C-alpha positions as CSV (number, residue, x, y, z in Angstrom):
1,M,3.1,0.0,-17.9
2,S,-0.4,-0.6,-17.4
3,M,-2.8,0.2,-14.6
4,A,-4.9,-2.9,-13.9
5,C,-7.3,-3.5,-10.8
6,W,-6.9,-7.5,-10.4
7,D,-10.2,-8.0,-8.2
8,F,-11.9,-10.9,-6.4
9,E,-15.4,-9.4,-6.1
10,S,-14.9,-5.6,-5.6
11,K,-12.1,-3.5,-6.0
12,G,-8.9,-4.7,-7.0
13,A,-5.1,-4.7,-6.7
14,R,-3.3,-3.0,-9.5
15,V,-0.3,-4.5,-11.1
16,S,2.1,-2.9,-13.5
17,G,2.1,-4.0,-17.3
18,E,6.0,-4.6,-16.8
19,L,5.0,-7.6,-14.2
20,S,6.6,-5.6,-11.2
21,P,3.5,-5.8,-8.8
22,R,2.6,-2.1,-7.4
23,W,-0.5,-2.9,-5.3
24,T,-2.3,0.0,-4.5
25,S,-3.2,0.9,-0.7
26,G,-7.0,0.7,-1.4
27,G,-7.3,-1.7,-4.3
28,L,-6.5,-5.1,-3.2
29,R,-7.5,-4.5,0.5
30,G,-10.8,-3.9,-1.2
31,A,-10.7,-7.0,-3.3
32,L,-9.9,-9.0,-0.3
33,L,-12.6,-7.4,2.0
34,S,-15.1,-8.3,-0.8
35,L,-13.7,-11.9,-0.8
36,A,-14.1,-12.1,2.8
37,L,-18.0,-11.3,2.4
38,L,-17.9,-14.6,0.3
39,S,-16.0,-16.3,2.9
40,A,-17.9,-15.7,6.1
41,G,-20.5,-18.5,5.8
42,C,-22.5,-19.9,8.7
43,G,-21.9,-23.0,11.1
44,P,-23.2,-26.1,9.5
45,Q,-21.0,-28.5,7.8
46,E,-23.2,-29.2,4.9
47,A,-22.5,-28.0,1.5
48,A,-24.1,-24.8,0.3
49,P,-26.4,-24.8,-2.4
50,T,-24.8,-23.5,-5.5
51,G,-25.5,-21.5,-8.6
52,A,-28.9,-20.3,-9.0
53,S,-30.4,-22.5,-6.3
54,Q,-28.6,-20.0,-3.6
55,L,-30.6,-17.1,-5.0
56,Q,-33.9,-19.2,-4.9
57,Q,-33.2,-20.4,-1.3
58,G,-32.9,-16.5,-0.2
59,Q,-35.8,-15.5,-2.0
60,A,-37.6,-18.4,-0.1
61,A,-36.1,-16.9,3.1
62,S,-37.5,-13.5,2.6
63,S,-41.0,-15.2,2.1
64,A,-41.1,-17.2,4.9
65,F,-42.4,-15.8,8.3
66,K,-42.3,-18.7,10.8
67,Q,-39.7,-18.5,13.3
68,P,-36.7,-20.9,12.2
69,D,-34.6,-23.0,13.9
70,D,-30.8,-22.1,14.2
71,A,-29.9,-24.6,11.6
72,E,-32.5,-23.3,9.1
73,L,-31.3,-19.7,9.7
74,Q,-27.8,-20.7,9.5
75,R,-28.3,-22.3,6.0
76,E,-30.4,-19.1,5.0
77,I,-27.6,-17.0,5.9
78,E,-24.8,-18.6,4.3
79,A,-26.9,-19.0,1.1
80,V,-27.0,-15.0,1.0
81,E,-23.2,-15.1,1.8
82,R,-22.3,-17.1,-1.1
83,L,-23.9,-14.5,-3.4
84,G,-20.9,-12.4,-2.3
85,S,-21.0,-8.7,-4.0
86,S,-22.6,-9.8,-7.2
87,N,-25.7,-8.2,-5.6
88,Y,-25.2,-6.0,-2.8
89,A,-28.9,-4.2,-3.1
90,R,-30.1,-8.1,-3.1
91,S,-28.1,-9.1,-0.4
92,E,-29.1,-6.2,1.8
93,S,-32.6,-6.7,1.3
94,L,-32.6,-10.5,2.4
95,L,-30.2,-10.1,5.6
96,S,-32.5,-7.0,6.6
97,E,-35.2,-9.7,6.6
98,L,-33.1,-12.2,8.2
99,Q,-32.2,-10.0,11.0
100,A,-35.9,-9.6,11.4
101,R,-36.7,-13.5,11.8
102,S,-33.6,-13.7,14.2
103,A,-33.9,-13.8,17.9
104,P,-32.4,-10.7,19.8
105,G,-29.2,-11.5,21.4
106,S,-28.8,-14.8,19.3
107,V,-25.0,-15.4,17.7
108,E,-27.2,-15.5,14.2
109,R,-28.3,-12.1,14.2
110,L,-24.5,-11.1,15.8
111,R,-23.5,-12.6,12.3
112,I,-26.1,-10.7,10.4
113,L,-25.4,-7.4,11.9
114,T,-21.8,-8.0,11.2
115,L,-22.4,-8.6,7.9
116,R,-24.8,-5.9,7.2
117,G,-22.1,-3.3,8.6
118,D,-19.4,-4.8,6.4
119,Q,-21.5,-4.4,3.6
120,A,-22.2,-0.8,4.6
121,A,-18.5,0.0,4.9
122,T,-17.9,-1.5,1.4
123,L,-20.4,0.5,0.0
124,K,-19.6,3.7,2.2
125,D,-23.3,3.7,3.4
126,Q,-22.5,5.6,6.6
127,Q,-26.5,5.6,7.6
128,L,-26.6,1.8,7.8
129,A,-23.0,1.4,9.2
130,E,-24.0,3.7,12.2
131,Q,-27.0,1.6,12.6
132,M,-25.3,-1.6,12.7
133,L,-22.8,-0.2,15.2
134,S,-25.5,1.1,17.4
135,A,-27.0,-2.4,17.7
136,L,-23.9,-4.2,18.4
137,R,-23.3,-1.2,21.3
138,A,-26.6,-2.2,22.5
139,W,-26.2,-6.1,22.7
140,P,-27.5,-7.3,25.9
141,E,-25.4,-8.5,28.5
142,G,-24.8,-12.4,28.7
143,P,-22.2,-15.0,27.4
144,S,-22.4,-13.2,23.7
145,R,-21.8,-9.9,24.9
146,E,-17.8,-10.1,24.5
147,L,-18.6,-11.6,20.9
148,A,-20.7,-8.4,20.2
149,E,-17.8,-6.1,21.5
150,M,-15.2,-7.6,18.9
151,A,-17.7,-7.4,16.1
152,H,-18.1,-3.8,16.8
153,S,-14.1,-3.3,17.0
154,F,-14.1,-5.2,13.5
155,L,-16.7,-2.7,12.0
156,Q,-14.9,0.2,13.4
157,A,-11.5,-1.0,12.0
158,L,-13.4,-1.3,8.6
159,T,-14.4,2.3,8.7
160,L,-10.6,3.3,9.9
161,S,-9.7,1.5,6.9
162,K,-12.0,2.9,4.6
163,K,-10.3,6.6,5.7
164,G,-7.0,4.9,4.7
165,E,-5.9,4.7,8.6
166,R,-4.8,0.9,8.5
167,L,-2.4,1.0,11.4
168,Q,-5.3,2.2,13.5
169,A,-7.5,-0.3,12.2
170,I,-5.0,-3.3,12.9
171,R,-4.8,-1.9,16.5
172,A,-8.7,-1.9,16.9
173,M,-8.4,-5.5,16.0
174,N,-5.8,-6.2,18.8
175,A,-8.4,-8.5,21.0
176,L,-8.9,-11.0,18.1
177,P,-6.3,-13.6,19.3
178,A,-8.3,-13.9,22.3
179,F,-11.3,-15.4,20.6
180,L,-9.5,-18.2,18.5
181,D,-10.6,-20.5,21.1
182,S,-13.8,-19.0,22.0
183,Q,-17.5,-19.5,21.1
184,M,-17.6,-17.1,18.2
185,P,-19.1,-18.4,15.1
186,K,-16.3,-19.7,13.0
187,P,-17.8,-17.8,9.8
188,M,-17.1,-14.6,11.7
189,L,-13.6,-15.6,13.2
190,Q,-12.5,-16.4,9.4
191,R,-14.0,-13.1,8.2
192,F,-11.9,-10.9,11.0
193,H,-8.7,-13.2,10.1
194,H,-9.1,-12.1,6.4
195,F,-9.3,-8.5,7.2
196,L,-6.7,-8.3,9.5
197,A,-4.2,-10.1,6.8
198,I,-5.1,-7.8,4.5
199,E,-4.3,-4.7,6.7
200,K,-1.1,-6.3,7.7
201,A,-0.3,-6.6,4.1
202,D,-1.4,-2.9,3.1
203,V,1.1,-1.6,5.7
204,G,4.2,-3.9,4.4
205,D,4.0,-6.7,7.4
206,F,3.8,-9.2,4.8
207,D,5.2,-11.9,7.2
208,G,2.3,-11.0,9.7
209,A,-0.4,-11.0,6.9
210,I,0.7,-14.6,5.9
211,A,0.7,-15.8,9.3
212,T,-2.8,-14.3,9.8
213,G,-4.0,-15.7,6.6
214,L,-3.0,-19.0,7.9
215,E,-5.0,-18.9,10.9
216,G,-7.9,-18.1,8.7
217,L,-7.0,-21.3,6.9
218,K,-6.7,-23.2,9.9
219,I,-10.7,-22.0,10.8
220,A,-11.7,-22.8,7.1
221,D,-10.4,-26.4,7.8
222,R,-12.2,-26.8,10.8
223,M,-15.5,-25.8,9.1
224,G,-14.9,-28.7,6.5
225,Q,-16.5,-26.8,3.5
226,P,-14.4,-26.8,0.0
227,W,-15.4,-23.4,-0.9
228,R,-14.5,-21.8,2.3
229,R,-10.9,-23.3,1.8
230,A,-10.9,-22.1,-2.0
231,V,-11.8,-18.6,-0.9
232,T,-8.8,-18.6,1.9
233,L,-6.6,-20.2,-0.3
234,S,-7.2,-17.1,-2.9
235,V,-6.5,-14.7,-0.1
236,L,-3.3,-16.5,0.6
237,S,-2.2,-16.9,-2.8
238,T,-2.6,-13.0,-3.3
239,L,-1.1,-12.1,-0.3
240,C,1.9,-14.5,-1.0
241,A,2.4,-12.7,-4.4
242,R,2.4,-9.1,-3.0
243,A,5.4,-10.7,-0.7
244,Q,7.2,-11.8,-3.9
245,Q,6.8,-15.5,-2.9
246,L,5.9,-16.5,-6.1
247,E,6.1,-20.2,-6.1
248,R,4.0,-20.5,-3.0
249,S,1.4,-18.1,-4.7
250,Q,1.1,-20.4,-7.8
251,Q,0.6,-23.3,-5.5
252,L,-2.2,-21.6,-3.6
253,A,-4.1,-21.1,-6.4
254,D,-3.9,-24.3,-8.0
255,E,-4.9,-25.8,-4.4
256,A,-7.7,-23.2,-4.4
257,L,-8.9,-24.0,-7.7
258,L,-9.2,-27.9,-6.6
259,E,-11.2,-27.2,-3.7
260,A,-13.4,-25.0,-5.6
261,M,-14.3,-27.5,-8.2
262,K,-15.7,-29.8,-5.4
263,D,-18.6,-27.2,-4.8
264,P,-18.5,-24.9,-7.4
265,D,-20.7,-21.6,-8.3
266,P,-19.7,-18.5,-10.7
267,V,-18.9,-16.4,-7.9
268,L,-16.7,-18.5,-6.3
269,L,-15.0,-19.5,-9.8
270,Y,-14.8,-15.7,-10.5
271,T,-12.9,-15.3,-7.4
272,V,-10.5,-18.4,-7.6
273,Y,-9.8,-17.6,-11.5
274,N,-8.9,-14.2,-10.3
275,S,-6.1,-15.4,-7.8
276,R,-4.9,-17.2,-10.6
277,A,-4.6,-14.4,-13.0
278,I,-3.0,-12.2,-10.2
279,A,-0.4,-15.4,-9.5
280,F,0.4,-15.7,-13.2
281,T,0.8,-12.1,-13.8
282,V,3.1,-11.4,-11.1
283,R,5.3,-14.5,-12.3
284,G,5.2,-13.0,-15.9
285,D,3.1,-15.8,-17.5
286,L,0.9,-13.8,-19.4
287,E,-0.5,-16.7,-21.9
288,Q,-1.3,-18.3,-18.6
289,A,-2.9,-15.1,-17.0
290,S,-4.9,-14.3,-20.3
291,Q,-6.6,-17.8,-20.0
292,A,-7.3,-17.1,-16.5
293,S,-8.7,-13.7,-17.1
294,A,-11.0,-15.1,-20.0
295,Q,-12.1,-17.2,-17.3
296,V,-12.9,-14.6,-14.8
297,I,-15.1,-13.0,-17.6
298,A,-16.6,-16.2,-18.3
299,N,-17.9,-16.5,-15.1
300,A,-18.8,-12.8,-14.3
301,R,-21.1,-13.1,-17.5
302,K,-22.8,-16.4,-15.5
303,V,-23.3,-14.1,-12.3
304,G,-24.8,-11.5,-14.3
305,S,-23.4,-8.9,-12.4
306,D,-22.5,-5.4,-14.3
307,K,-20.2,-4.8,-11.5
308,L,-18.1,-8.1,-11.9
309,L,-18.1,-8.0,-15.5
310,A,-16.9,-4.6,-15.7
311,L,-13.9,-5.3,-13.5
312,A,-13.0,-8.5,-15.4
313,L,-13.1,-6.6,-18.6
314,A,-10.8,-4.1,-17.3
315,N,-8.7,-6.5,-15.9
316,S,-8.4,-8.5,-19.3
317,A,-7.5,-4.9,-20.7
318,D,-4.2,-5.1,-18.8
319,V,-3.0,-8.4,-19.5
320,M,-3.7,-7.5,-23.2
321,L,-2.0,-4.6,-22.7
322,S,1.1,-5.8,-20.9
323,M,1.1,-8.5,-24.0
324,G,1.0,-5.6,-26.7
325,R,-2.2,-6.4,-27.8
326,Y,-3.1,-3.0,-27.8
327,A,-6.5,-3.3,-30.0
328,E,-8.0,-6.1,-27.9
329,A,-7.2,-4.0,-24.8
330,I,-9.0,-1.3,-25.9
331,K,-12.0,-3.3,-27.0
332,A,-12.4,-5.0,-23.4
333,A,-11.7,-1.7,-21.8
334,E,-14.5,0.3,-23.7
335,E,-16.7,-2.8,-23.3
336,A,-16.3,-2.3,-19.5
337,L,-16.6,1.3,-19.4
338,P,-20.5,1.4,-19.8
339,L,-21.0,-1.6,-17.3
340,A,-18.8,0.4,-14.6
341,L,-20.7,3.8,-15.2
342,A,-24.0,1.7,-15.0
343,S,-22.9,-0.1,-11.9
344,H,-21.4,3.1,-10.5
345,D,-18.4,1.6,-10.0
346,R,-15.8,4.4,-9.8
347,D,-12.9,1.5,-9.6
348,S,-13.6,-0.3,-12.6
349,E,-14.2,2.9,-14.4
350,V,-10.7,4.2,-13.4
351,V,-9.0,1.0,-14.6
352,A,-10.9,0.7,-18.1
353,R,-10.0,4.5,-18.7
354,Y,-6.2,3.9,-17.7
355,N,-5.8,0.7,-19.9
356,A,-7.7,2.3,-22.8
357,G,-5.9,5.5,-22.8
358,F,-2.4,3.6,-22.5
359,A,-3.3,1.3,-25.3
360,K,-4.6,4.2,-27.4
361,I,-1.2,6.2,-26.9
362,A,0.6,2.8,-27.8
363,L,-1.3,2.9,-31.1
364,K,0.0,6.8,-31.6
365,R,-3.5,8.0,-30.9
366,V,-1.9,10.2,-28.4
367,E,-3.9,13.1,-27.8
368,E,-7.2,10.6,-27.7
369,G,-5.4,8.6,-25.1
370,R,-4.0,11.2,-22.9
371,R,-7.4,12.5,-22.6
372,E,-8.5,9.1,-21.4
373,V,-5.7,8.7,-18.9
374,H,-6.3,12.3,-17.6
375,Q,-10.1,11.3,-16.7
376,A,-8.7,8.2,-14.9
377,I,-6.2,10.6,-12.7
378,A,-8.9,13.2,-11.7
379,L,-11.1,10.3,-10.9
380,D,-8.4,8.8,-8.6
381,N,-7.7,12.7,-7.3
382,K,-11.3,13.1,-6.5
383,S,-11.4,9.6,-4.4
384,G,-8.1,10.7,-2.5
385,A,-6.0,8.2,-4.0
386,I,-3.1,10.2,-4.5
387,S,-0.4,7.6,-4.8
388,E,-2.4,6.1,-7.5
389,A,-2.6,9.2,-9.4
390,A,0.7,9.6,-8.9
391,S,1.4,6.2,-10.8
392,G,-0.5,7.3,-13.4
393,W,1.3,10.3,-14.3
394,L,4.5,8.3,-14.0
395,E,2.9,5.7,-16.6
396,L,1.6,8.3,-18.6
397,G,5.3,9.7,-19.0
398,G,6.5,6.3,-19.8
399,Y,4.0,5.7,-22.8
400,L,4.4,9.3,-24.1
401,D,8.0,8.8,-23.8
402,R,8.1,5.6,-26.2
403,A,5.1,7.5,-28.4
404,G,7.9,10.2,-29.1
405,D,6.2,12.8,-27.3
406,A,9.2,14.2,-24.9
407,S,7.7,17.4,-24.0
408,G,4.7,15.5,-22.7
409,A,6.6,13.1,-21.3
410,I,8.6,15.5,-19.1
411,E,5.4,17.2,-18.0
412,A,3.8,13.9,-17.0
413,Y,7.0,12.9,-15.0
414,L,6.9,16.5,-13.5
415,Q,3.2,15.8,-12.4
416,H,4.2,12.3,-11.1
417,R,6.9,14.3,-8.8
418,R,4.4,16.6,-7.4
419,W,1.9,14.1,-6.5
420,S,4.4,11.7,-5.4
421,D,5.6,14.2,-2.9
422,E,2.0,15.3,-1.7
423,A,1.3,11.4,-1.1
424,F,4.7,11.3,0.8
425,R,3.9,14.0,3.0
426,E,0.5,12.2,3.6
427,D,2.3,8.9,4.5
428,T,4.6,10.9,6.4
429,R,2.0,12.6,8.8
430,K,0.4,9.0,9.0
431,T,3.3,7.5,10.0
432,M,4.2,10.2,12.5
433,L,0.5,9.9,14.0
434,E,1.1,6.5,14.6
435,A,4.7,6.7,15.9
436,D,3.5,9.4,18.2
437,A,0.7,7.0,19.6
438,R,3.4,4.2,19.8
439,Y,5.5,7.0,22.0
440,D,2.3,7.6,23.8
441,D,1.6,4.0,24.6
442,E,5.4,3.3,25.8
443,R,5.6,6.8,27.7
444,R,2.4,5.8,29.7
445,S,4.0,2.4,30.2
446,K,7.0,4.2,31.8
447,A,5.1,6.3,33.5
448,L,2.6,3.3,35.2
449,D,6.0,1.6,35.7
450,L,7.3,4.6,37.7
451,L,4.0,5.4,39.7
452,G,4.2,1.5,40.9
453,R,7.8,2.1,42.1
454,D,6.8,5.5,43.7
455,N,3.8,4.1,45.5
456,N,6.4,1.2,46.5
457,L,8.5,3.5,47.8
458,K,5.6,5.2,49.8
459,A,4.6,2.0,51.2
460,E,8.4,1.5,52.2
461,R,8.2,5.0,53.9
462,L,4.7,4.3,55.8
463,R,6.4,1.0,57.2
464,A,9.6,2.6,58.1
465,R,7.6,5.2,60.0
466,D,5.4,2.6,61.5
467,L,8.6,0.7,62.6
468,Q,10.0,4.2,63.9
469,L,7.0,4.8,66.2
470,K,7.1,1.1,67.4
471,L,10.8,0.8,67.9
472,W,12.4,3.9,68.9
473,A,15.5,1.9,69.6
474,A,15.9,1.2,65.8
475,V,15.2,4.7,64.5
476,G,19.0,5.1,63.3
477,A,18.4,1.9,61.4
478,C,15.2,2.8,60.0
479,V,16.6,6.0,58.8
480,V,19.3,4.2,57.1
481,L,16.9,1.9,55.3
482,S,14.7,4.7,54.1
483,S,17.7,6.5,52.6
484,V,19.0,3.2,51.0
485,L,15.4,2.7,49.6
486,L,15.3,6.1,48.2
487,G,18.6,5.9,46.8
488,L,17.7,2.9,44.7
489,A,14.5,4.3,43.7
490,Y,16.2,7.1,42.7
491,Q,18.8,5.2,40.7
492,R,16.4,3.0,38.9
493,I,14.1,5.9,38.1
494,R,17.4,7.4,36.7
495,K,18.3,4.3,35.0
496,T,14.7,4.3,33.5
497,N,14.8,7.5,32.2
498,Q,18.3,7.4,30.6
499,A,17.3,4.0,28.9
500,L,14.0,5.6,27.7
501,A,16.4,8.7,26.2
502,R,18.5,6.0,24.7
503,S,15.5,4.3,23.1
504,N,14.1,7.7,21.8
505,E,17.4,8.6,20.2
506,A,17.7,4.8,18.5
507,L,14.3,5.4,17.1
508,K,15.1,8.7,15.9
509,I,18.2,7.7,14.3
510,Q,16.3,4.8,12.9
511,S,13.9,6.7,11.2
512,E,15.9,8.9,9.3
513,R,18.1,6.0,7.8
514,D,16.9,3.7,5.0
515,P,16.8,0.0,6.2
516,L,18.2,-1.3,2.8
517,T,21.1,0.6,1.4
518,G,22.0,2.4,4.8
519,L,21.9,5.8,3.5
520,A,20.0,8.6,4.9
521,N,16.1,9.0,4.1
522,R,14.0,11.9,2.9
523,R,13.5,12.6,6.7
524,H,16.9,12.9,7.5
525,F,17.4,15.3,4.7
526,Q,14.7,17.4,5.8
527,A,15.5,17.7,9.4
528,V,19.1,18.5,8.1
529,I,17.5,21.4,6.0
530,Q,15.4,22.6,9.2
531,R,18.5,22.5,11.3
532,G,20.4,24.5,8.6
533,E,17.6,27.4,8.3
534,G,18.9,30.8,9.1
535,Q,22.5,29.9,8.3
536,P,24.5,31.6,5.4
537,Q,23.4,30.4,1.6
538,F,24.6,27.1,0.4
539,S,27.2,27.3,-2.1
540,G,27.4,23.9,-4.2
541,A,25.6,21.3,-6.1
542,L,22.3,19.2,-5.9
543,F,22.0,16.3,-7.8
544,L,18.6,13.6,-8.4
545,I,19.8,10.4,-9.9
546,D,17.2,7.6,-11.1
547,I,18.1,4.1,-12.2
548,D,16.9,3.4,-15.7
549,H,14.1,0.9,-16.5
550,F,14.5,-0.3,-13.1
551,K,11.2,-1.9,-12.8
552,R,12.1,-4.2,-15.9
553,I,15.3,-5.1,-13.8
554,N,12.8,-6.1,-11.2
555,D,10.9,-8.2,-14.0
556,V,14.0,-9.9,-15.8
557,F,15.9,-10.7,-12.7
558,G,13.6,-10.4,-9.8
559,H,13.3,-8.4,-6.9
560,A,15.9,-9.6,-4.7
561,A,18.1,-8.8,-7.7
562,G,16.6,-5.2,-7.7
563,D,17.6,-4.8,-4.1
564,A,21.0,-5.9,-4.9
565,V,21.4,-3.1,-7.5
566,L,19.9,-0.3,-5.3
567,I,22.4,-1.7,-2.5
568,E,25.5,-1.5,-5.0
569,V,24.4,1.7,-6.6
570,A,24.5,3.4,-3.0
571,K,27.8,1.8,-2.5
572,R,29.1,3.3,-5.7
573,L,27.7,6.5,-5.1
574,T,28.8,6.9,-1.5
575,A,32.6,5.8,-3.0
576,A,32.5,8.8,-5.1
577,L,31.8,11.4,-2.7
578,R,33.4,13.0,0.5
579,E,32.1,12.2,4.1
580,L,30.8,15.7,4.3
581,D,28.9,15.3,1.3
582,L,25.3,14.0,1.7
583,V,23.6,11.0,0.1
584,V,19.8,10.2,0.4
585,R,17.8,7.3,-0.7
586,W,15.1,9.5,-2.0
587,G,12.6,7.0,-2.8
588,G,12.2,4.2,-4.8
589,E,15.1,3.9,-7.1
590,E,16.0,7.5,-6.9
591,F,18.9,9.0,-4.9
592,L,19.7,12.6,-4.0
593,I,22.9,14.0,-3.3
594,L,24.2,17.4,-1.8
595,V,27.7,18.5,-2.5
596,A,29.6,21.6,-1.3
597,A,31.3,22.5,-4.6
598,H,33.4,25.9,-5.3
599,E,32.9,25.6,-9.0
600,A,30.2,25.0,-11.4
601,T,32.9,22.8,-13.5
602,D,32.8,21.0,-10.0
603,A,29.4,19.9,-10.6
604,K,29.7,18.8,-14.3
605,L,32.8,16.5,-13.7
606,L,31.0,14.6,-10.6
607,A,28.1,14.1,-13.0
608,Q,30.3,12.5,-15.2
609,R,31.8,10.5,-12.8
610,L,28.6,9.4,-11.6
611,L,27.2,8.3,-15.1
612,D,30.6,6.1,-15.3
613,L,30.5,4.6,-12.0
614,I,27.1,3.4,-12.1
615,A,27.3,2.1,-15.7
616,S,31.0,1.3,-16.1
617,Q,30.7,-2.1,-14.1
618,P,27.9,-4.9,-14.4
619,I,26.2,-5.6,-10.8
620,Q,26.7,-9.2,-10.1
621,H,23.7,-10.8,-8.2
622,G,24.3,-15.0,-8.0
623,R,24.8,-16.1,-11.5
624,D,23.2,-12.9,-13.1
625,S,25.3,-10.1,-14.8
626,I,22.9,-6.9,-14.5
627,H,24.1,-3.7,-16.5
628,V,22.6,-0.8,-14.8
629,T,22.5,3.2,-16.3
630,A,21.2,6.3,-14.7
631,S,19.5,9.7,-15.8
632,I,20.8,12.5,-13.8
633,G,19.5,16.1,-13.2
634,F,21.9,18.5,-11.5
635,A,22.3,22.3,-10.8
636,S,24.8,24.4,-9.4
637,L,23.4,26.9,-6.6
638,P,23.4,29.7,-6.4
639,V,21.8,29.9,-9.9
640,Q,23.7,32.0,-12.3
641,P,24.0,34.6,-13.7
642,H,22.0,36.4,-11.0
643,G,23.2,34.4,-8.2
644,L,19.4,33.4,-7.3
645,L,19.4,30.6,-4.3
646,P,16.0,29.1,-4.6
647,S,14.4,27.7,-1.9
648,W,15.3,23.9,-1.6
649,E,11.7,22.7,-2.7
650,R,12.4,24.9,-5.7
651,A,15.8,23.7,-6.1
652,I,14.9,19.8,-5.8
653,D,12.2,20.5,-8.4
654,L,14.6,22.5,-10.8
655,V,17.0,19.0,-10.9
656,D,14.2,16.9,-10.9
657,T,13.0,18.5,-14.2
658,A,16.7,18.3,-15.3
659,M,16.6,14.7,-14.6
660,Y,13.3,13.7,-16.3
661,M,14.5,15.8,-19.3
662,A,17.7,13.3,-19.5
663,K,15.3,10.6,-19.3
664,A,12.9,11.9,-22.2
665,H,16.0,12.4,-24.3
666,G,17.1,8.5,-24.1
667,R,18.2,8.0,-20.5
668,N,21.7,7.2,-19.4
669,K,22.6,11.0,-19.6
670,A,23.0,13.8,-17.1
671,Y,21.5,17.3,-17.6
672,G,22.8,20.1,-15.7
673,I,21.2,23.7,-15.1
674,E,24.3,25.9,-16.1
675,S,22.4,29.3,-16.0
676,M,18.8,30.3,-16.0
677,Q,17.9,33.9,-16.9
678,A,15.7,34.4,-13.5
679,K,16.0,37.1,-11.1
680,D,13.6,36.0,-8.5
681,E,12.2,32.7,-7.7
682,P,8.5,33.3,-9.5
683,E,10.9,33.8,-12.6
684,L,12.8,30.6,-11.8
685,Q,9.4,28.6,-11.5
686,A,8.2,29.9,-14.8
687,L,11.1,29.0,-16.7
688,A,11.5,25.7,-14.9
689,A,7.8,24.9,-16.0
690,Q,8.6,24.9,-19.5
691,M,12.3,24.2,-19.3
692,E,12.7,22.2,-22.7
693,A,11.2,25.5,-24.6
694,A,13.1,27.9,-22.4
695,W,16.4,26.0,-23.2
696,Q,15.5,25.9,-26.9
697,A,14.8,29.7,-26.5
698,G,18.2,30.3,-25.1
699,H,16.5,31.4,-21.7
700,I,18.4,28.5,-19.8
701,S,22.0,26.8,-20.6
702,V,21.9,23.2,-20.0
703,Q,25.0,21.0,-20.2
704,T,24.4,17.5,-21.6
705,L,26.7,14.6,-20.5
706,H,26.4,11.1,-21.9
707,G,27.0,7.8,-19.7
708,P,28.9,4.6,-21.2
709,V,27.0,2.7,-23.9
710,A,24.1,0.7,-22.5
711,S,24.2,-3.1,-22.3
712,P,21.3,-4.8,-24.2
713,E,20.7,-7.1,-21.5
714,V,17.7,-5.1,-20.0
715,P,15.9,-4.1,-23.0
716,A,15.2,-0.2,-23.1
């Protein structure tokens, strides 16, 4: 599988070489944010100048010193915007000069500040970004004050997004719907909708992302400029590809090309052909993807931007890698690498190194390729892209496995597990922070509601008191009325608290349950372990199960079929176990099982039964009959012969290593740890780190089991 960074203008979305889209948390967002920069032109309904004339017009703008009228200034801003990210330094220079020529408090200056702040966030120029935020905070009172506040929220959201705090970024844009019918310039509205759509997609809200993207398309329609429609259609095409709406994605990409040809320029065509390459790649039409990729490269060369050309070549290497054209992949990646270094584009460098490394391993240049991939992983790690690095280790394991390096593959798989766990912990932390924020919002809302009821109660008391002073004869009735009011208020408060408690409990249960399979998830497992602390030592068996070639199942039969496979495997696992046993969807296509067993032979028998159950009968999805196998790692606890009971984290690492050994030795197998010559956890950890060698040396006893013969319908 390859690591490719499909890009519209800047950082892009990585797509696996097995055609199963694995979009990165930052990659596609960066691409579409650059796309938003291209799309956010100005108000006039005229076609913008194309090609070199844009730059010439921008240069003319920078040399003029007269105060322009609004229409002229808008045209000059648009000319700069249509340069996109092909030349950030030049765009910033021109925008700075245009800002000096714009009137304080004007909508033209507001657009320029927003553009400069957007570029500053993209380039991580904190000083410039803060200057733009300060200028928006100091915006004078007047009819455009609210527009400036929305622009300020947008730049704050950009900053949050760059830190990976995408849910908070979405919340910062909550006020956007109120501006749809406002006097805000349409190019700014379009930009904001592009950004919000991308953020929603990055948190998995694809329906919301597409709906927001469609609002952006309506805005583009009202502006009546083909190039704006082309850009927005490209955004929507890629959002639909991420949502697995493949036919719709292709239709939008085709429509984007038709619009672009009405008013073409190299940057726009680069953008549009890039979206077509993404659509073709996700659909599995690699020949068409290759042709679109060639157009991306050709237009990048016309633009004359090292940055765009580096990404275009790196992406082309991904397509070549997917097609098995390894020598061409290396050639494209190695041409991209010096361009990426020259333009200080780390994302292009990472993609080029991944693709070059994987292609070299495929050509049996294993050590050379491994070094290249290690460099790419180190760059991902340095930039904080932990999920990307984890995926890199996984792909490296797959390539080393196919190259015959079993021990290297196992080590890469183990690194993948460690990095995936770290990424999971970080995602969990962010999810919990967001859940806490939602809970605080809900609690404040409830508190305000209760406060309002309390105030109403106090008002009733005052009225009752006033009535008591005026009408002594009705004092008894007033007392009764006050009691009734107090009783009603108390009952309402009690019901509200009970409903809140039920809601919190339901949320807790929901958060510990996998929505697809209905199994417990990692959070539930961790809660079980925490509740069991201090109890007597556990005696039983731990299993980690991974569906073989699951991504290829997605590629051949579709992602809906992949979901059906996960659901059916979950049912088969559950059917093989007792109610007191714990079955967990560990993540992706992995399942973890915790079983109380009295004898080591029990674990061996259960492992064989699980292999057989998973592989014995094909899984039906529509007209497709899908044959599925799995690789299993398991261990009996405590570990014999010394009765060592490792920590849960170490025990999971142990079965994880055994599971990857099963994968490296051909899949459709179960490898079980029978005994280890370890008296304490450090010794156990040392043996586990070199499990293959320790097994061969006799320091570890491993049980090996084989599943039924695999069907050739899903190629190995």
